[in-house]
N, C-alpha and C positions, 0 to 999 in steps of 0.2 A: 540788724535786728537786735533788740535789747535782750540781755540775758536776765535770768531770774534774779541775780544779785542786783543788777541795775534797777529792775522793776521793784525789788524790795526796798531799795533806798527811796524811790518815789513814793511808795506806799507809806513808808515811815515818815517822810516829810509831810505828807498829807495828814497823817494821824496827829503829828505834833501841832499842825495848824489848828485842827479841831480842838485839841487840848489847850490851845492858847500859848504854847511854848514856841515863840517865834525864833528864839536863839537856836534851839535844836532843829527846828524846821529849816532854817537857813542852811545849817550845816548839812543836813540830809539832802536838801535840794542841790547844794554845791557838789556833794559827792555824786549824785545822780547825773548832774550836768557834765561833770568832769569825765565820768565813766562813759557817757553817751555822746560826747562831743562830736564824734564823727558819724553818728547815726543820722539817717534822714527819715525819721518817723514822726507821724503826727503827734504822738504823745510827748516827744521832745519839745515841740513847739508849745504845747499846752503847759508843760512843766516850766519852761522859760517864762511864760506869762505869769504863772502862779508865783514863781520866785520873785519876779519883778514887783509884784504887789506887796511883798514883804519888806521891800527896801524903803 
């Protein structure tokens, strides 16, 4: 299960996308994905997909 810290990184990444700041969004997504790498949760799959769209 994801912790509040991990989820805050995902929220931050999504906020940066809305603001159009892809550099900061990529960093926040990377942080989330690193922190959650062993989690088996649907939101992790969604975050990976969102991050891939920024590449």
